[in-house]
C-alpha positions in Angstrom: -0.1 0.1 -0.1 1.5 3.4 -1.2 2.4 5.9 1.8 -0.4 8.4 0.3 -3.2 5.5 0.4 -1.9 4.7 4.1 -2.0 8.4 5.0 -5.6 8.9 3.8 -6.9 6.0 5.7 -5.2 7.1 8.9 -6.8 10.4 8.5 -10.2 9.0 7.8 -9.8 7.1 10.9 -9.0 10.1 12.9 -12.0 11.8 11.6 -14.2 8.9 12.5 -12.6 8.9 16.0 -13.5 12.5 16.5 -16.9 12.2 15.5 -17.5 9.1 17.5 -16.2 10.8 20.9 -18.5 13.7 19.9 -21.4 11.6 19.6 -20.6 9.7 22.7 -20.2 13.1 24.9 -23.4 14.1 23.2 -25.1 10.9 24.5 -23.7 11.2 28.2 -24.8 14.9 28.3 -28.3 13.8 27.1 -28.5 11.4 29.8 -27.4 14.0 32.3 -30.3 16.2 31.5 -32.8 13.4 31.9 -30.9 12.3 35.2 -30.8 15.7 36.4 -34.7 16.0 35.8 -35.2 13.1 37.6 -33.3 13.8 40.8 -30.5 11.6 39.6 -32.8 8.4 40.3 -31.1 7.2 37.0 -27.8 6.8 38.7 -29.3 5.1 41.5 -31.4 2.8 39.6 -28.8 1.9 36.9 -25.6 2.1 38.5 -23.1 -0.4 40.0 -24.4 -1.7 43.2 -21.5 -4.0 44.6 -22.5 -7.8 45.4 -25.9 -7.4 43.9 -26.5 -9.9 41.1 -29.5 -8.2 39.7 -27.4 -5.2 39.3 -24.8 -6.6 37.0 -26.1 -4.7 34.1 -25.2 -1.6 35.8 -21.7 -2.4 34.4 -22.8 -1.2 30.9 -25.2 1.7 31.9 -23.1 3.1 34.8 -20.5 4.7 32.4 -23.3 6.9 31.0 -24.8 8.2 34.2 -23.1 10.8 36.6 -24.1 12.4 40.0 -23.9 16.0 39.2 -23.1 18.7 36.7 -19.6 19.2 38.2 -19.1 15.4 37.8 -20.1 14.9 34.3 -17.8 18.4 33.5 -15.0 16.8 35.4 -15.1 13.8 33.1 -15.8 15.2 29.8 -12.5 16.8 28.9 -10.2 13.9 29.7 -12.8 11.6 28.2 -12.7 13.3 24.8 -8.8 13.7 25.0 -8.0 10.2 25.9 -11.0 8.6 23.8 -9.9 10.1 20.7 -6.4 9.2 21.1 -7.4 5.6 21.9 -9.7 5.7 18.8 -7.6 7.3 15.9 -5.9 4.3 14.9 -9.0 2.6 14.1 -12.5 2.9 15.7 -13.2 -1.1 15.3 -10.3 -1.8 17.6 -11.5 1.1 19.9 -14.8 -0.3 20.4 -13.1 -3.7 21.4 -11.0 -2.0 23.8 -13.9 0.2 25.3 -15.8 -3.1 25.9 -12.7 -4.7 27.7 -12.3 -1.4 29.9 -16.0 -1.2 30.8 -16.2 -4.8 32.0 -12.9 -4.6 33.7 -13.8 -1.4 35.3 -17.3 -2.6 36.2 -16.8 -6.0 37.6 -13.7 -4.8 39.7 -15.7 -2.2 41.3 -18.6 -4.7 41.7 -16.3 -7.1 43.4 -14.3 -4.6 45.6 -16.3 -1.5 46.5 -18.7 -1.0 49.4 -21.9 -3.0 49.1 -23.6 0.0 50.5 -22.6 2.3 47.6 -23.8 2.9 44.0 -21.3 3.7 41.4 -22.0 5.6 38.3 -19.7 7.8 35.8 -17.3 7.8 32.9 -14.1 7.8 35.1 -13.5 4.0 34.6 -13.5 4.7 30.8 -11.2 7.8 31.3 -8.5 5.8 33.3 -9.0 2.9 31.1 -8.3 5.0 27.9 -5.3 6.7 29.6 -3.7 3.5 30.5 -4.4 2.3 26.8 -2.9 5.3 25.3 0.2 5.1 27.7 1.2 1.5 26.4 -0.3 1.1 22.8 2.8 2.5 21.2 5.0 0.1 23.2 2.9 -3.0 22.0 2.3 -1.8 18.6 5.8 -0.4 18.2 4.5 3.0 16.4 7.0 5.6 17.2 4.4 8.6 17.2 2.4 6.6 19.7 5.2 6.0 22.0 5.9 9.6 22.0 2.1 10.3 22.4 2.0 8.1 25.3 5.1 9.7 27.1 3.5 13.1 26.3 0.3 12.3 27.8 1.9 10.6 30.9 3.9 13.7 31.7 1.1 16.3 31.0 -1.7 14.2 32.8 0.6 12.7 35.7 -1.9 14.1 38.1 -4.2 11.6 36.8 -2.6 9.1 38.8 -3.6 10.4 42.1 -7.1 9.1 40.9 -5.8 5.3 41.6 -5.2 5.9 45.2 -8.0 5.0 47.8 -10.0 8.0 48.6 -13.1 8.5 50.5 -16.3 9.3 48.7 -14.5 8.5 45.1 -15.0 5.2 43.2 -11.3 4.6 42.9 -11.7 0.8 42.2 -13.4 1.8 38.9 -10.5 3.8 38.1 -7.8 1.1 39.1 -9.5 -1.5 37.3 -10.4 0.6 34.5 -6.7 1.5 34.0 -5.7 -2.3 34.4 -8.2 -2.8 31.6 -6.8 -0.4 29.3 -3.3 -1.7 29.7 -4.5 -5.3 29.0 -6.4 -3.9 26.2 -3.0 -2.3 24.9 -1.5 -5.9 24.6 -4.8 -7.9 23.5 -5.7 -5.2 20.9 -2.1 -4.6 19.4 -1.4 -4.0 16.0 0.2 -7.3 15.0 1.0 -6.2 11.5 2.7 -2.9 12.8 6.3 -2.3 11.6 8.6 -2.6 14.8 10.7 0.2 15.4 13.7 -1.6 14.0 12.0 -2.4 10.9 10.7 1.1 10.4 14.3 2.1 10.0 14.8 -0.1 7.2 12.6 1.8 4.9 12.8 5.4 6.7 15.5 7.9 5.5 19.2 7.1 7.0 19.8 8.7 10.6 18.1 6.6 13.1 14.7 6.7 14.6 14.1 10.4 14.2 13.6 10.2 10.3 11.3 7.3 11.3 9.4 9.2 13.7 9.0 12.2 10.9 7.7 9.7 8.5 5.3 8.5 10.9 3.9 12.0 11.8 3.7 12.5 7.8 1.6 9.6 7.4 -1.0 11.0 9.8 -1.1 14.0 7.7 0.2 16.3 10.8 
């Protein structure tokens, strides 16, 4: 496949990723309006209640629900950034990663959180996408993704504090979502990707820097 064709496909996938995240944010904000209007009864009814077998479907619905306007506002920015970065290599793979993160975060919270609590919010997905973006480059061995992972890790280092036990915060969902994202990076790795060493074989002489520039050029940046 020619470099031009590869670049076209990658740009098209990035556009899809953008609109997927716009659509997802529109969905959770629409749900938030209905939730707020009901006095947040939706969060209580469809959130995750640990150790309640009848509430296991809450694993699917809980990421769409929040407890306040401040809650959804705090999640929306990181959700869009990490979600887009997780999706721009391919929306189909992103959907698989999302399912894995939701199950890991939800089940982890269901098994370990206080049985008297009800969990809701997209933060499990946020931490899952964060973990996925951090490690994807290492598993796929795309230089640009390695750089993105390092930059995101440095710029959003404060996110790691959300993995620590804290009163009134569903940190269990954060921890298991993060672990699910890392596992997703391995399970959904690009098995056909060029390694860093192979990439240098068809890149201009001079080591990894030209290969990185070529990756950026392929993305149309």
